N, CA, C and O atoms as a Tinker XYZ file with bonds, in Angstrom:
   372  protein
     1  N      5.327000   -1.645000  -18.741000    73     2
     2  CA     4.317000   -0.901000  -18.008000    64     1     3
     3  C      4.952000   -0.024000  -16.925000    63     2     4     5
     4  O      4.549000    1.123000  -16.730000    81     3
     5  N      5.947000   -0.574000  -16.226000    73     3     6
     6  CA     6.604000    0.183000  -15.163000    64     5     7
     7  C      7.370000    1.368000  -15.726000    63     6     8     9
     8  O      7.425000    2.427000  -15.100000    81     7
     9  N      7.967000    1.196000  -16.913000    73     7    10
    10  CA     8.712000    2.286000  -17.538000    64     9    11
    11  C      7.761000    3.426000  -17.913000    63    10    12    13
    12  O      8.102000    4.597000  -17.751000    81    11
    13  N      6.587000    3.087000  -18.406000    73    11    14
    14  CA     5.616000    4.114000  -18.779000    64    13    15
    15  C      5.143000    4.887000  -17.548000    63    14    16    17
    16  O      4.990000    6.107000  -17.601000    81    15
    17  N      4.911000    4.182000  -16.444000    73    15    18
    18  CA     4.482000    4.846000  -15.213000    64    17    19
    19  C      5.567000    5.755000  -14.682000    63    18    20    21
    20  O      5.282000    6.861000  -14.222000    81    19
    21  N      6.802000    5.304000  -14.739000    73    19    22
    22  CA     7.938000    6.118000  -14.275000    64    21    23
    23  C      8.087000    7.365000  -15.142000    63    22    24    25
    24  O      8.290000    8.466000  -14.629000    81    23
    25  N      7.984000    7.184000  -16.471000    73    23    26
    26  CA     8.097000    8.311000  -17.388000    64    25    27
    27  C      6.967000    9.310000  -17.155000    63    26    28    29
    28  O      7.197000   10.519000  -17.149000    81    27
    29  N      5.759000    8.811000  -16.966000    73    27    30
    30  CA     4.621000    9.685000  -16.699000    64    29    31
    31  C      4.816000   10.445000  -15.389000    63    30    32    33
    32  O      4.499000   11.632000  -15.304000    81    31
    33  N      5.334000    9.766000  -14.374000    73    31    34
    34  CA     5.601000   10.416000  -13.098000    64    33    35
    35  C      6.637000   11.521000  -13.225000    63    34    36    37
    36  O      6.472000   12.591000  -12.637000    81    35
    37  N      7.704000   11.279000  -13.984000    73    35    38
    38  CA     8.734000   12.294000  -14.188000    64    37    39
    39  C      8.164000   13.471000  -14.971000    63    38    40    41
    40  O      8.464000   14.625000  -14.664000    81    39
    41  N      7.337000   13.185000  -15.988000    73    39    42
    42  CA     6.710000   14.239000  -16.778000    64    41    43
    43  C      5.817000   15.109000  -15.888000    63    42    44    45
    44  O      5.863000   16.337000  -15.961000    81    43
    45  N      5.015000   14.467000  -15.057000    73    43    46
    46  CA     4.124000   15.193000  -14.154000    64    45    47
    47  C      4.929000   16.068000  -13.199000    63    46    48    49
    48  O      4.573000   17.224000  -12.967000    81    47
    49  N      6.005000   15.528000  -12.647000    73    47    50
    50  CA     6.835000   16.283000  -11.701000    64    49    51
    51  C      7.455000   17.499000  -12.382000    63    50    52    53
    52  O      7.399000   18.606000  -11.846000    81    51
    53  N      8.040000   17.301000  -13.545000    73    51    54
    54  CA     8.699000   18.407000  -14.241000    64    53    55
    55  C      7.693000   19.464000  -14.700000    63    54    56    57
    56  O      7.981000   20.660000  -14.647000    81    55
    57  N      6.537000   19.035000  -15.142000    73    55    58
    58  CA     5.550000   19.963000  -15.672000    64    57    59
    59  C      4.853000   20.765000  -14.579000    63    58    60    61
    60  O      4.597000   21.958000  -14.748000    81    59
    61  N      4.544000   20.109000  -13.452000    73    59    62
    62  CA     3.691000   20.755000  -12.456000    64    61    63
    63  C      4.395000   21.167000  -11.166000    63    62    64    65
    64  O      3.847000   21.979000  -10.420000    81    63
    65  N      5.550000   20.657000  -10.881000    73    63    66
    66  CA     6.183000   20.919000   -9.595000    64    65    67
    67  C      7.298000   21.945000   -9.655000    63    66    68    69
    68  O      7.602000   22.548000   -8.625000    81    67
    69  N      7.911000   22.174000  -10.767000    73    67    70
    70  CA     9.074000   23.059000  -10.843000    64    69    71
    71  C      8.742000   24.328000  -11.627000    63    70    72    73
    72  O      9.311000   24.570000  -12.692000    81    71
    73  N      7.830000   25.130000  -11.107000    73    71    74
    74  CA     7.400000   26.311000  -11.856000    64    73    75
    75  C      8.182000   27.573000  -11.506000    63    74    76    77
    76  O      8.444000   28.388000  -12.390000    81    75
    77  N      8.555000   27.753000  -10.264000    73    75    78
    78  CA     9.216000   28.995000   -9.876000    64    77    79
    79  C     10.474000   28.704000   -9.080000    63    78    80    81
    80  O     10.674000   27.605000   -8.564000    81    79
    81  N     11.297000   29.706000   -8.998000    73    79    82
    82  CA    12.501000   29.608000   -8.178000    64    81    83
    83  C     12.123000   29.609000   -6.712000    63    82    84    85
    84  O     11.083000   30.150000   -6.334000    81    83
    85  N     12.951000   29.015000   -5.893000    73    83    86
    86  CA    12.704000   29.004000   -4.455000    64    85    87
    87  C     12.847000   30.421000   -3.896000    63    86    88    89
    88  O     13.805000   31.127000   -4.208000    81    87
    89  N     11.893000   30.821000   -3.079000    73    87    90
    90  CA    11.886000   32.166000   -2.508000    64    89    91
    91  C     12.850000   32.235000   -1.326000    63    90    92    93
    92  O     12.892000   31.328000   -0.494000    81    91
    93  N     13.609000   33.299000   -1.262000    73    91    94
    94  CA    14.514000   33.531000   -0.143000    64    93    95
    95  C     13.903000   34.625000    0.726000    63    94    96    97
    96  O     13.652000   35.733000    0.253000    81    95
    97  N     13.669000   34.313000    1.984000    73    95    98
    98  CA    13.028000   35.270000    2.890000    64    97    99
    99  C     13.961000   36.439000    3.199000    63    98   100   101
   100  O     15.173000   36.269000    3.334000    81    99
   101  N     13.373000   37.622000    3.308000    73    99   102
   102  CA    14.151000   38.820000    3.629000    64   101   103
   103  C     14.593000   38.820000    5.087000    63   102   104   105
   104  O     15.626000   39.395000    5.430000    81   103
   105  N     13.807000   38.173000    5.942000    73   103   106
   106  CA    14.147000   38.085000    7.358000    64   105   107
   107  C     13.717000   36.719000    7.881000    63   106   108   109
   108  O     12.852000   36.063000    7.299000    81   107
   109  N     14.321000   36.304000    8.971000    73   107   110
   110  CA    13.966000   35.009000    9.559000    64   109   111
   111  C     12.627000   35.114000   10.280000    63   110   112   113
   112  O     12.116000   36.214000   10.494000    81   111
   113  N     12.065000   33.978000   10.650000    73   111   114
   114  CA    10.812000   33.971000   11.393000    64   113   115
   115  C     10.956000   34.658000   12.733000    63   114   116   117
   116  O     10.058000   35.380000   13.167000    81   115
   117  N     12.090000   34.435000   13.392000    73   115   118
   118  CA    12.336000   35.081000   14.689000    64   117   119
   119  C     12.403000   36.596000   14.529000    63   118   120   121
   120  O     11.859000   37.333000   15.352000    81   119
   121  N     13.066000   37.064000   13.474000    73   119   122
   122  CA    13.152000   38.505000   13.236000    64   121   123
   123  C     11.772000   39.092000   12.969000    63   122   124   125
   124  O     11.463000   40.187000   13.441000    81   123
   125  N     10.936000   38.372000   12.216000    73   123   126
   126  CA     9.584000   38.845000   11.935000    64   125   127
   127  C      8.752000   38.925000   13.218000    63   126   128   129
   128  O      8.056000   39.914000   13.447000    81   127
   129  N      8.824000   37.887000   14.050000    73   127   130
   130  CA     8.042000   37.883000   15.294000    64   129   131
   131  C      8.488000   39.008000   16.213000    63   130   132   133
   132  O      7.644000   39.725000   16.751000    81   131
   133  N      9.793000   39.183000   16.408000    73   131   134
   134  CA    10.263000   40.247000   17.302000    64   133   135
   135  C      9.945000   41.629000   16.736000    63   134   136   137
   136  O      9.598000   42.539000   17.490000    81   135
   137  N     10.058000   41.797000   15.426000    73   135   138
   138  CA     9.704000   43.087000   14.815000    64   137   139
   139  C      8.221000   43.362000   14.992000    63   138   140   141
   140  O      7.828000   44.494000   15.270000    81   139
   141  N      7.401000   42.341000   14.833000    73   139   142
   142  CA     5.952000   42.510000   15.003000    64   141   143
   143  C      5.612000   42.824000   16.450000    63   142   144   145
   144  O      4.763000   43.677000   16.712000    81   143
   145  N      6.260000   42.150000   17.394000    73   143   146
   146  CA     6.001000   42.418000   18.808000    64   145   147
   147  C      6.457000   43.815000   19.230000    63   146   148   149
   148  O      5.917000   44.373000   20.185000    81   147
   149  N      7.434000   44.382000   18.540000    73   147   150
   150  CA     7.918000   45.725000   18.865000    64   149   151
   151  C      7.028000   46.829000   18.293000    63   150   152   153
   152  O      7.122000   47.978000   18.723000    81   151
   153  N      6.172000   46.499000   17.337000    73   151   154
   154  CA     5.309000   47.490000   16.706000    64   153   155
   155  C      3.984000   47.557000   17.463000    63   154   156   157
   156  O      3.342000   46.531000   17.684000    81   155
   157  N      3.581000   48.749000   17.854000    73   155   158
   158  CA     2.431000   48.924000   18.758000    64   157   159
   159  C      1.121000   48.355000   18.234000    63   158   160   161
   160  O      0.373000   47.744000   18.997000    81   159
   161  N      0.829000   48.537000   16.970000    73   159   162
   162  CA    -0.466000   48.066000   16.458000    64   161   163
   163  C     -0.373000   46.715000   15.758000    63   162   164   165
   164  O     -1.371000   46.001000   15.667000    81   163
   165  N      0.790000   46.360000   15.270000    73   163   166
   166  CA     0.934000   45.121000   14.498000    64   165   167
   167  C      0.747000   43.862000   15.337000    63   166   168   169
   168  O      0.131000   42.901000   14.875000    81   167
   169  N      1.273000   43.853000   16.571000    73   167   170
   170  CA     1.222000   42.602000   17.332000    64   169   171
   171  C     -0.202000   42.194000   17.653000    63   170   172   173
   172  O     -0.497000   40.999000   17.674000    81   171
   173  N     -1.099000   43.142000   17.905000    73   171   174
   174  CA    -2.486000   42.752000   18.176000    64   173   175
   175  C     -3.165000   42.260000   16.903000    63   174   176   177
   176  O     -3.953000   41.315000   16.940000    81   175
   177  N     -2.861000   42.898000   15.783000    73   175   178
   178  CA    -3.472000   42.484000   14.520000    64   177   179
   179  C     -2.982000   41.109000   14.086000    63   178   180   181
   180  O     -3.752000   40.326000   13.531000    81   179
   181  N     -1.721000   40.809000   14.330000    73   179   182
   182  CA    -1.158000   39.532000   13.901000    64   181   183
   183  C     -1.429000   38.387000   14.874000    63   182   184   185
   184  O     -1.677000   37.260000   14.445000    81   183
   185  N     -1.386000   38.660000   16.180000    73   183   186
   186  CA    -1.481000   37.595000   17.177000    64   185   187
   187  C     -2.784000   37.620000   17.975000    63   186   188   189
   188  O     -3.062000   36.687000   18.729000    81   187
   189  N     -3.585000   38.675000   17.817000    73   187   190
   190  CA    -4.866000   38.826000   18.508000    64   189   191
   191  C     -4.724000   38.825000   20.029000    63   190   192   193
   192  O     -5.593000   38.318000   20.738000    81   191
   193  N     -3.646000   39.385000   20.514000    73   191   194
   194  CA    -3.455000   39.562000   21.955000    64   193   195
   195  C     -2.440000   40.665000   22.190000    63   194   196   197
   196  O     -1.635000   40.992000   21.319000    81   195
   197  N     -2.496000   41.230000   23.382000    73   195   198
   198  CA    -1.523000   42.264000   23.748000    64   197   199
   199  C     -0.156000   41.625000   23.976000    63   198   200   201
   200  O     -0.039000   40.419000   24.195000    81   199
   201  N      0.866000   42.464000   23.917000    73   199   202
   202  CA     2.241000   41.977000   24.094000    64   201   203
   203  C      2.426000   41.344000   25.467000    63   202   204   205
   204  O      3.125000   40.340000   25.599000    81   203
   205  N      1.802000   41.928000   26.495000    73   203   206
   206  CA     1.912000   41.378000   27.849000    64   205   207
   207  C      1.313000   39.979000   27.913000    63   206   208   209
   208  O      1.862000   39.100000   28.577000    81   207
   209  N      0.187000   39.764000   27.227000    73   207   210
   210  CA    -0.444000   38.436000   27.186000    64   209   211
   211  C      0.443000   37.435000   26.441000    63   210   212   213
   212  O      0.562000   36.278000   26.844000    81   211
   213  N      1.060000   37.893000   25.355000    73   211   214
   214  CA     1.975000   37.027000   24.603000    64   213   215
   215  C      3.122000   36.581000   25.497000    63   214   216   217
   216  O      3.453000   35.396000   25.547000    81   215
   217  N      3.733000   37.537000   26.209000    73   215   218
   218  CA     4.852000   37.211000   27.093000    64   217   219
   219  C      4.428000   36.262000   28.213000    63   218   220   221
   220  O      5.159000   35.330000   28.548000    81   219
   221  N      3.259000   36.494000   28.786000    73   219   222
   222  CA     2.746000   35.631000   29.864000    64   221   223
   223  C      2.453000   34.221000   29.335000    63   222   224   225
   224  O      2.809000   33.229000   29.972000    81   223
   225  N      1.806000   34.139000   28.174000    73   223   226
   226  CA     1.520000   32.836000   27.570000    64   225   227
   227  C      2.814000   32.079000   27.275000    63   226   228   229
   228  O      2.904000   30.877000   27.524000    81   227
   229  N      3.798000   32.774000   26.752000    73   227   230
   230  CA     5.097000   32.152000   26.474000    64   229   231
   231  C      5.727000   31.625000   27.754000    63   230   232   233
   232  O      6.262000   30.517000   27.779000    81   231
   233  N      5.664000   32.415000   28.808000    73   231   234
   234  CA     6.228000   32.004000   30.093000    64   233   235
   235  C      5.518000   30.767000   30.649000    63   234   236   237
   236  O      6.170000   29.831000   31.112000    81   235
   237  N      4.186000   30.765000   30.601000    73   235   238
   238  CA     3.412000   29.627000   31.108000    64   237   239
   239  C      3.701000   28.372000   30.283000    63   238   240   241
   240  O      3.870000   27.287000   30.839000    81   239
   241  N      3.757000   28.518000   28.971000    73   239   242
   242  CA     4.041000   27.355000   28.122000    64   241   243
   243  C      5.430000   26.796000   28.375000    63   242   244   245
   244  O      5.632000   25.583000   28.306000    81   243
   245  N      6.387000   27.663000   28.666000    73   243   246
   246  CA     7.740000   27.191000   28.975000    64   245   247
   247  C      7.794000   26.508000   30.333000    63   246   248   249
   248  O      8.330000   25.406000   30.447000    81   247
   249  N      7.247000   27.144000   31.360000    73   247   250
   250  CA     7.393000   26.619000   32.718000    64   249   251
   251  C      6.485000   25.437000   33.012000    63   250   252   253
   252  O      6.904000   24.494000   33.683000    81   251
   253  N      5.262000   25.467000   32.529000    73   251   254
   254  CA     4.299000   24.426000   32.883000    64   253   255
   255  C      4.154000   23.317000   31.844000    63   254   256   257
   256  O      3.805000   22.189000   32.191000    81   255
   257  N      4.417000   23.625000   30.572000    73   255   258
   258  CA     4.151000   22.655000   29.517000    64   257   259
   259  C      5.387000   22.256000   28.715000    63   258   260   261
   260  O      5.281000   21.498000   27.751000    81   259
   261  N      6.532000   22.749000   29.096000    73   259   262
   262  CA     7.775000   22.299000   28.484000    64   261   263
   263  C      8.085000   22.828000   27.100000    63   262   264   265
   264  O      8.819000   22.185000   26.350000    81   263
   265  N      7.547000   23.979000   26.741000    73   263   266
   266  CA     7.882000   24.573000   25.454000    64   265   267
   267  C      9.362000   24.931000   25.453000    63   266   268   269
   268  O      9.841000   25.625000   26.350000    81   267
   269  N     10.087000   24.452000   24.438000    73   267   270
   270  CA    11.531000   24.683000   24.365000    64   269   271
   271  C     11.927000   25.130000   22.967000    63   270   272   273
   272  O     11.242000   24.847000   21.985000    81   271
   273  N     13.038000   25.827000   22.906000    73   271   274
   274  CA    13.620000   26.184000   21.622000    64   273   275
   275  C     14.368000   24.972000   21.070000    63   274   276   277
   276  O     14.821000   24.107000   21.820000    81   275
   277  N     14.484000   24.929000   19.742000    73   275   278
   278  CA    15.282000   23.892000   19.098000    64   277   279
   279  C     16.423000   24.572000   18.356000    63   278   280   281
   280  O     16.551000   25.796000   18.384000    81   279
   281  N     17.237000   23.784000   17.703000    73   279   282
   282  CA    18.342000   24.383000   16.948000    64   281   283
   283  C     17.840000   25.118000   15.704000    63   282   284   285
   284  O     18.570000   25.927000   15.131000    81   283
   285  N     16.604000   24.848000   15.281000    73   283   286
   286  CA    16.073000   25.489000   14.089000    64   285   287
   287  C     15.045000   26.576000   14.366000    63   286   288   289
   288  O     14.775000   27.399000   13.491000    81   287
   289  N     14.459000   26.598000   15.575000    73   287   290
   290  CA    13.418000   27.569000   15.867000    64   289   291
   291  C     13.370000   27.876000   17.362000    63   290   292   293
   292  O     13.420000   26.967000   18.191000    81   291
   293  N     13.274000   29.155000   17.699000    73   291   294
   294  CA    13.139000   29.532000   19.107000    64   293   295
   295  C     11.692000   29.334000   19.549000    63   294   296   297
   296  O     10.785000   29.256000   18.721000    81   295
   297  N     11.492000   29.255000   20.843000    73   295   298
   298  CA    10.140000   29.070000   21.365000    64   297   299
   299  C      9.273000   30.303000   21.106000    63   298   300   301
   300  O      8.064000   30.177000   20.913000    81   299
   301  N      9.870000   31.478000   21.100000    73   299   302
   302  CA     9.122000   32.706000   20.794000    64   301   303
   303  C      8.649000   32.683000   19.345000    63   302   304   305
   304  O      7.511000   33.048000   19.050000    81   303
   305  N      9.524000   32.256000   18.447000    73   303   306
   306  CA     9.158000   32.160000   17.033000    64   305   307
   307  C      8.060000   31.119000   16.827000    63   306   308   309
   308  O      7.116000   31.359000   16.075000    81   307
   309  N      8.172000   29.973000   17.483000    73   307   310
   310  CA     7.168000   28.917000   17.341000    64   309   311
   311  C      5.798000   29.395000   17.824000    63   310   312   313
   312  O      4.788000   29.167000   17.158000    81   311
   313  N      5.765000   30.052000   18.974000    73   311   314
   314  CA     4.503000   30.565000   19.502000    64   313   315
   315  C      3.940000   31.647000   18.593000    63   314   316   317
   316  O      2.742000   31.656000   18.308000    81   315
   317  N      4.786000   32.553000   18.139000    73   315   318
   318  CA     4.334000   33.623000   17.248000    64   317   319
   319  C      3.760000   33.090000   15.950000    63   318   320   321
   320  O      2.709000   33.551000   15.504000    81   319
   321  N      4.433000   32.124000   15.333000    73   319   322
   322  CA     3.940000   31.547000   14.086000    64   321   323
   323  C      2.634000   30.785000   14.312000    63   322   324   325
   324  O      1.728000   30.851000   13.481000    81   323
   325  N      2.532000   30.064000   15.425000    73   323   326
   326  CA     1.303000   29.346000   15.737000    64   325   327
   327  C      0.140000   30.314000   15.911000    63   326   328   329
   328  O     -0.930000   30.107000   15.340000    81   327
   329  N      0.341000   31.362000   16.691000    73   327   330
   330  CA    -0.729000   32.337000   16.908000    64   329   331
   331  C     -1.095000   33.058000   15.623000    63   330   332   333
   332  O     -2.270000   33.331000   15.378000    81   331
   333  N     -0.109000   33.367000   14.807000    73   331   334
   334  CA    -0.353000   34.036000   13.529000    64   333   335
   335  C     -1.216000   33.164000   12.626000    63   334   336   337
   336  O     -2.147000   33.651000   11.984000    81   335
   337  N     -0.900000   31.871000   12.582000    73   335   338
   338  CA    -1.689000   30.962000   11.748000    64   337   339
   339  C     -3.122000   30.823000   12.268000    63   338   340   341
   340  O     -4.071000   30.781000   11.486000    81   339
   341  N     -3.269000   30.753000   13.583000    73   339   342
   342  CA    -4.609000   30.591000   14.162000    64   341   343
   343  C     -5.417000   31.893000   14.107000    63   342   344   345
   344  O     -6.608000   31.874000   13.796000    81   343
   345  N     -4.774000   33.008000   14.406000    73   343   346
   346  CA    -5.491000   34.276000   14.539000    64   345   347
   347  C     -5.860000   34.890000   13.185000    63   346   348   349
   348  O     -6.912000   35.516000   13.061000    81   347
   349  N     -5.020000   34.720000   12.189000    73   347   350
   350  CA    -5.292000   35.407000   10.925000    64   349   351
   351  C     -5.656000   34.437000    9.808000    63   350   352   353
   352  O     -5.625000   34.806000    8.634000    81   351
   353  N     -5.998000   33.206000   10.161000    73   351   354
   354  CA    -6.461000   32.193000    9.222000    64   353   355
   355  C     -5.501000   31.993000    8.055000    63   354   356   357
   356  O     -5.908000   31.948000    6.894000    81   355
   357  N     -4.216000   31.874000    8.388000    73   355   358
   358  CA    -3.208000   31.620000    7.380000    64   357   359
   359  C     -3.121000   30.131000    7.077000    63   358   360   361
   360  O     -3.414000   29.302000    7.939000    81   359
   361  N     -2.728000   29.796000    5.879000    73   359   362
   362  CA    -2.514000   28.384000    5.558000    64   361   363
   363  C     -1.106000   28.005000    6.006000    63   362   364   365
   364  O     -0.274000   28.874000    6.266000    81   363
   365  N     -0.854000   26.734000    6.091000    73   363   366
   366  CA     0.475000   26.272000    6.505000    64   365   367
   367  C      1.350000   25.898000    5.331000    63   366   368   369
   368  O      2.338000   25.184000    5.499000    81   367
   369  N      1.009000   26.361000    4.159000    73   367   370
   370  CA     1.758000   25.987000    2.964000    64   369   371
   371  C      3.112000   26.594000    2.960000    63   370   372
   372  O      3.881000   26.381000    2.023000    81   371
């Protein structure tokens, strides 16, 4: 019985989980956020706030709430991705 369950699990994984090659991003998340913040109309459309508000929010989150960069993501990138997901109803997939 255990062998059949294991075989079925492997079949399901191979059939449904490995459909496409892994996508390689053209730019990093930090590069996308900074490029978006540098574009006059894009930053409001993506983050739903002016650049000055973004900078102020980032400053307040760093000084008052301990927002920090990690070895894998800067605090600017984390804030930008969070706002992008909330403002434009993106999924987290």
